[in-house]
C-alpha positions in Angstrom: 116.6 -123.2 -162.4 113.0 -122.3 -162.3 111.9 -118.8 -161.2 109.7 -120.3 -158.6 111.9 -123.0 -157.0 110.7 -123.9 -153.5 113.5 -124.7 -151.1 113.3 -126.7 -147.9 113.3 -124.4 -144.8 116.6 -124.2 -143.0 116.7 -125.8 -139.6 118.7 -124.7 -136.6 122.2 -126.1 -136.5 122.2 -126.9 -140.2 122.3 -123.4 -141.7 125.8 -123.5 -143.1 125.2 -126.8 -144.9 121.8 -125.5 -146.1 123.4 -122.4 -147.6 126.3 -124.4 -149.2 123.8 -126.7 -150.9 121.1 -124.3 -152.0 122.9 -121.0 -152.4 126.6 -121.9 -152.6 126.6 -121.1 -156.4 125.7 -117.5 -155.5 128.2 -117.1 -152.7 131.5 -115.1 -152.9 133.4 -118.0 -151.5 133.6 -121.6 -152.6 133.3 -122.9 -149.1 130.6 -121.2 -147.1 131.2 -120.4 -143.4 129.2 -118.6 -140.7 130.5 -115.5 -138.9 132.2 -116.5 -135.7 131.1 -113.3 -134.1 127.4 -113.1 -134.7 124.4 -115.5 -135.1 121.2 -114.5 -136.9 117.7 -114.8 -135.5 115.3 -113.1 -133.2 116.5 -115.0 -130.2 120.1 -113.9 -130.7 118.9 -110.3 -131.3 116.8 -110.3 -128.1 119.8 -111.5 -126.0 122.0 -108.9 -127.6 119.6 -106.1 -126.9 118.9 -107.2 -123.3 122.6 -107.3 -122.5 123.4 -103.9 -124.1 124.1 -101.1 -121.5 124.7 -97.7 -123.1 126.8 -96.6 -120.1 130.2 -95.5 -121.4 129.2 -95.4 -125.0 130.2 -91.8 -125.7 133.7 -92.4 -124.4 134.4 -95.8 -125.7 132.5 -96.0 -129.0 135.6 -95.3 -131.1 138.1 -97.7 -129.3 139.6 -100.5 -131.4 142.1 -102.3 -129.1 142.1 -104.0 -126.8 138.8 -105.5 -127.9 137.4 -105.4 -124.4 137.6 -101.6 -124.5 135.3 -101.4 -127.5 132.1 -99.5 -126.7 130.0 -100.2 -129.8 126.8 -102.1 -129.1 127.3 -104.7 -131.8 123.5 -104.5 -132.6 123.8 -103.2 -136.2 123.4 -106.7 -137.9 120.1 -107.1 -136.1 119.0 -103.5 -136.9 119.9 -103.9 -140.6 117.6 -107.0 -140.9 114.7 -105.6 -138.8 115.2 -107.9 -135.8 115.5 -104.7 -133.7 114.0 -101.5 -134.9 115.2 -98.0 -134.2 112.2 -96.9 -132.0 112.9 -99.9 -129.8 116.6 -98.9 -129.5 115.6 -95.3 -128.8 113.5 -96.4 -125.9 116.0 -99.0 -124.7 118.6 -96.3 -123.8 116.2 -93.8 -122.3 117.4 -94.4 -118.7 121.1 -94.3 -119.6 123.6 -91.6 -118.6 122.6 -88.5 -120.5 125.8 -88.1 -122.4 125.9 -91.7 -123.5 122.1 -91.8 -124.2 122.3 -88.6 -126.4 125.4 -89.8 -128.3 123.8 -93.2 -129.0 120.5 -91.6 -130.1 122.5 -89.3 -132.4 123.8 -92.4 -134.1 120.3 -93.8 -134.4 119.3 -90.5 -136.2 122.2 -90.9 -138.6 120.9 -94.4 -139.5 117.4 -92.9 -140.0 118.9 -90.2 -142.2 120.6 -92.8 -144.3 117.3 -94.6 -144.9 115.5 -91.4 -145.7 118.2 -90.4 -148.2 118.3 -93.8 -149.9 114.5 -94.2 -150.0 114.3 -90.8 -151.7 117.2 -90.8 -154.2 117.7 -94.6 -154.7 120.6 -95.4 -157.1 121.6 -91.7 -156.9 123.5 -92.7 -153.7 126.0 -94.5 -156.0 127.0 -91.2 -157.5 128.9 -88.4 -155.6 126.2 -86.6 -153.6 127.8 -83.1 -153.4 131.5 -83.2 -154.4 133.8 -85.1 -156.6 136.1 -87.6 -154.8 139.8 -86.9 -154.3 142.0 -87.7 -157.4 145.3 -89.4 -157.5 147.7 -89.5 -160.5 148.9 -93.0 -159.7 146.7 -95.8 -158.4 148.1 -99.1 -157.1 146.7 -102.5 -157.8 145.0 -102.7 -154.4 143.9 -100.1 -151.9 144.8 -102.0 -148.7 148.4 -102.9 -148.1 148.1 -105.9 -145.6 151.8 -105.6 -144.6 150.4 -102.7 -142.5 149.3 -104.1 -139.1 146.3 -101.8 -138.9 145.1 -102.7 -142.3 145.7 -106.4 -141.8 143.8 -106.5 -138.5 140.8 -104.7 -139.9 140.5 -106.3 -143.3 140.8 -109.7 -141.5 137.9 -108.8 -139.2 135.8 -107.6 -142.1 136.3 -110.7 -144.2 136.1 -113.2 -141.3 133.6 -111.7 -138.8 131.6 -109.5 -141.2 131.7 -106.6 -138.9 133.9 -103.7 -137.9 133.7 -100.8 -135.4 133.1 -97.6 -137.2 136.6 -96.3 -136.5 138.2 -99.0 -138.5 135.6 -98.7 -141.3 136.8 -95.1 -141.6 140.4 -96.2 -141.6 139.8 -98.6 -144.5 137.6 -96.3 -146.5 140.1 -93.4 -146.2 143.1 -95.6 -147.0 141.3 -97.1 -150.1 140.4 -93.7 -151.7 142.0 -90.7 -150.0 145.5 -92.3 -150.1 145.4 -95.1 -152.7 143.1 -93.3 -155.1 140.7 -96.1 -155.8 137.1 -95.6 -156.7 135.1 -95.4 -153.5 132.2 -97.4 -155.1 134.5 -100.4 -155.5 135.5 -100.2 -151.8 131.8 -99.8 -150.8 131.0 -102.9 -152.9 133.6 -105.0 -151.0 132.2 -103.8 -147.7 128.7 -104.7 -148.8 129.8 -108.2 -149.7 131.1 -108.9 -146.3 129.3 -106.7 -143.7 126.5 -108.4 -141.9 124.9 -105.0 -141.5 125.7 -104.0 -145.0 122.8 -102.0 -146.3 123.0 -99.8 -149.4 121.7 -96.8 -147.3 124.2 -96.9 -144.4 127.2 -98.3 -146.3 127.0 -95.9 -149.3 126.4 -92.9 -147.0 129.4 -93.9 -144.8 131.7 -94.1 -147.8 130.4 -90.8 -149.2 131.1 -89.1 -145.9 134.6 -90.6 -145.4 135.9 -89.9 -148.9 134.4 -86.4 -148.9 131.8 -86.8 -151.7 129.1 -85.8 -149.3 130.8 -83.0 -147.4 133.9 -82.0 -149.5 136.1 -82.8 -146.5 137.7 -86.2 -146.8 138.6 -88.1 -143.6 142.4 -88.2 -143.2 143.5 -91.6 -141.8 147.0 -91.5 -140.3 149.2 -93.3 -137.8 147.9 -90.9 -135.1 144.5 -92.5 -135.1 146.0 -96.0 -134.8 148.2 -95.1 -131.9 145.2 -93.4 -130.1 142.5 -96.0 -130.8 144.6 -99.2 -130.9 147.6 -98.7 -128.6 150.4 -101.2 -129.1 149.3 -102.2 -132.6 152.0 -100.0 -134.4 154.7 -101.7 -132.3 153.7 -105.1 -133.8 153.9 -103.7 -137.4 156.8 -104.6 -139.7 156.5 -101.1 -141.1 156.7 -99.3 -137.7 160.0 -97.6 -138.7 158.8 -96.8 -142.2 155.1 -96.2 -141.7 153.4 -95.2 -145.0 150.7 -93.2 -143.0 152.9 -91.5 -140.5 151.9 -88.0 -141.8 148.6 -86.5 -142.6 147.4 -87.2 -146.1 146.7 -84.6 -148.8 142.9 -84.8 -148.3 141.5 -81.8 -150.1 138.0 -82.5 -151.5 137.0 -82.2 -155.2 134.7 -79.7 -156.7 131.0 -79.6 -156.1 128.7 -81.6 -158.3 125.1 -80.7 -159.5 122.0 -82.2 -158.1 120.3 -82.8 -161.4 117.0 -84.3 -160.0 116.7 -81.7 -157.2 115.9 -84.6 -154.8 118.5 -83.6 -152.3 116.8 -80.3 -151.9 113.2 -81.4 -151.7 110.9 -84.4 -152.2 108.0 -83.9 -154.5 106.1 -86.9 -153.1 107.2 -87.7 -149.5 104.2 -90.1 -149.2 105.9 -92.4 -151.7 109.2 -92.2 -150.0 107.7 -92.9 -146.6 105.3 -95.6 -147.7 101.8 -96.0 -146.3 100.9 -94.3 -143.0 98.3 -97.0 -142.3 97.5 -100.5 -143.6 96.5 -100.5 -147.3 94.4 -103.5 -148.0 94.6 -105.8 -151.1 93.0 -104.3 -154.2 90.8 -107.4 -154.5 89.3 -106.9 -151.1 90.4 -110.4 -150.1 92.7 -111.6 -147.3 96.3 -112.4 -147.9 97.4 -116.0 -147.7 101.0 -115.3 -146.7 103.4 -112.6 -145.3 106.2 -111.7 -147.7 109.4 -110.9 -145.8 112.3 -108.9 -147.1 115.9 -108.6 -145.9 115.0 -105.3 -144.3 112.4 -106.8 -142.0 112.9 -110.4 -140.8 112.0 -109.9 -137.1 109.0 -111.1 -135.1 108.0 -107.5 -134.7 107.6 -107.0 -138.5 104.2 -105.2 -138.7 102.8 -107.5 -141.3 103.9 -110.6 -139.4 102.3 -109.3 -136.2 99.1 -108.5 -138.0 98.8 -112.1 -139.4 100.2 -114.5 -136.8 98.4 -117.4 -138.5 99.9 -117.0 -142.0 103.1 -118.5 -143.3 106.1 -116.2 -143.8 107.6 -116.2 -147.3 111.1 -115.1 -148.2 112.4 -115.2 -151.8 116.2 -115.2 -152.4 116.5 -113.2 -155.5 118.7 -115.4 -157.6 119.6 -112.8 -160.3 120.4 -110.1 -157.7 122.5 -112.4 -155.6 124.4 -113.7 -158.6 125.3 -110.1 -159.5 126.2 -109.0 -155.9 128.2 -112.1 -154.9 127.7 -111.7 -151.1 129.9 -113.5 -148.7 128.5 -116.8 -147.5 128.4 -115.5 -143.9 125.8 -113.0 -144.9 123.7 -115.7 -146.4 124.1 -117.9 -143.4 123.0 -115.0 -141.1 119.8 -114.8 -143.0 119.4 -118.6 -143.0 119.9 -118.6 -139.2 117.2 -116.0 -138.9 114.8 -118.1 -141.0 115.5 -121.2 -139.0 114.9 -119.4 -135.8 111.6 -118.0 -137.1 110.5 -121.5 -138.3 110.4 -122.6 -134.7 107.5 -120.3 -134.1 105.5 -120.3 -137.4 105.5 -121.8 -140.9 108.2 -120.4 -143.1 108.5 -120.8 -146.9 111.7 -120.2 -148.7 112.0 -119.7 -152.5 114.9 -119.1 -154.9 114.1 -117.1 -158.0 112.6 -113.8 -159.0 110.3 -112.3 -156.4 107.9 -111.0 -159.0 107.5 -114.5 -160.5 107.3 -116.3 -157.2 104.6 -113.9 -155.8 102.7 -113.4 -159.0 99.0 -114.0 -158.5 99.5 -114.6 -154.8 97.9 -112.2 -152.4 100.4 -111.3 -149.7 100.9 -108.9 -146.8 104.2 -107.1 -146.5 105.8 -104.3 -144.6 106.8 -101.3 -146.8 110.6 -101.7 -146.8 112.4 -98.3 -147.0 114.2 -99.2 -150.2 113.3 -98.2 -153.8 113.4 -101.9 -154.9 110.5 -102.8 -152.7 108.3 -100.1 -154.4 109.4 -101.4 -157.9 108.5 -105.0 -157.0 105.2 -104.3 -155.4 104.0 -102.1 -158.4 103.2 -105.3 -160.2 101.9 -107.4 -157.2 98.7 -107.4 -155.1 100.1 -106.6 -151.7 98.5 -105.6 -148.4 101.0 -102.8 -147.4 101.9 -102.2 -143.8 103.7 -99.1 -142.5 107.4 -99.2 -141.9 108.3 -98.4 -138.2 110.1 -95.1 -138.8 111.8 -93.3 -136.0 111.0 -90.1 -137.9 108.6 -90.3 -140.8 110.1 -88.8 -144.0 109.1 -85.3 -145.0 109.7 -83.1 -148.1 112.6 -81.1 -146.8 116.3 -81.2 -147.8 118.5 -84.4 -147.3 121.7 -82.8 -148.7 123.4 -83.2 -145.3 122.7 -84.7 -141.9 122.3 -81.2 -140.4 119.9 -80.0 -143.1 117.8 -83.2 -142.8 117.8 -82.9 -139.0 116.6 -79.3 -139.0 113.7 -80.0 -141.4 112.7 -83.6 -140.5 111.1 -83.0 -137.1 113.8 -85.4 -135.6 113.7 -85.4 -131.8 116.4 -83.5 -130.0 119.1 -85.6 -128.4 121.1 -83.0 -126.5 124.2 -83.9 -128.6 126.5 -81.2 -130.0 124.9 -78.8 -132.5 125.6 -79.5 -136.1 125.2 -83.2 -135.9 127.4 -86.1 -135.0 131.1 -85.5 -134.8 132.9 -88.1 -136.8 136.5 -87.5 -136.0 136.3 -90.6 -133.9 133.8 -92.2 -136.2 131.0 -94.6 -135.5 130.7 -98.3 -135.5 128.7 -98.2 -138.6 128.8 -97.7 -142.3 132.0 -97.5 -144.3 133.2 -94.4 -142.8 129.8 -93.5 -141.5 127.5 -95.5 -139.3 126.7 -98.7 -140.9 127.8 -100.9 -138.2 128.3 -98.4 -135.6 126.0 -99.2 -132.8 
């Protein structure tokens, strides 16, 4: 297929068939399906935000069953794709009960920390940050035994809905590595394939925290958490009388690892990590003829879209990247739903190929996505660069831990407990961290 293949724009109601026809060869599954739990698009994001009340969040954010008791906001798929930004969420909960507001804002800061870390160290997040992972002498064929009711429930939600509350992300990540001894990067890859909110930043940081490669203190998943957060589930399990997680696991962390680049300690060029602080015009001095969108920023509030309401929006599905990653079709459908929704308000172009080839010799405007890949791509393109809507603009200080980052970043105080978020109950986010937390 040509590197510059132009696709028809998806239309509302036909997104699943559109993905099956145009992107099905890149999907994890042979038969593409949408998530039954979430729909993409600015309209869906606006409704979800308008109906989110932070009241009770601090008490209920870690609950698993019954589902009506869950306190997570379920906004993370929209946050991951820029349909809702972190400053908007920060303001949205301003009038909430102080305990709930502060706990939620603490979670927003964790998401911001993940983005700062990934934007600075890039692929370094796929290596242990500060400690080696736990080791096991014997490793089974698969890390998740679905004869366990807790595992079957949560793997089913992951692979069907594309979303999990943070508590169950932590369960699965801990079970995969701390108990079963599998490589945490393989588990993180499986999460990334299925999670609608699966970003490299939040997902990889969540796994690093849960398996102890970031802190040296692996999270110990056991029957105690299941009974506390999902009452009644153990009684439905065929292994209730022989539970393989009845006791606390041996969860000692591995030795510390070096920081060869020194980037965890300091950033030699925070301006590059943060991106432009103001609009940087095209080098040719001309006007862009389109707005280039990325998966990080697909919302109506994208700064480049807002600056150019008369220009078409262009999204390029990176064929080589998608062929390598093999994402679930529900992730592709979520993006297609977002494009179909956007196309009801402005012209949208969709391409399949390599972004560098599709956009070559075409002047475009784009918002500086907080991922290293955006910087690599734009290095060879003529792009009008728009600032990313940071909650806290990156600085040069340490990102070796959430606490160190928070102290040096100028992050606003939340009133939450000193030392950063407590993750004994987890979030509704990244693997064991906050990828889908909110």
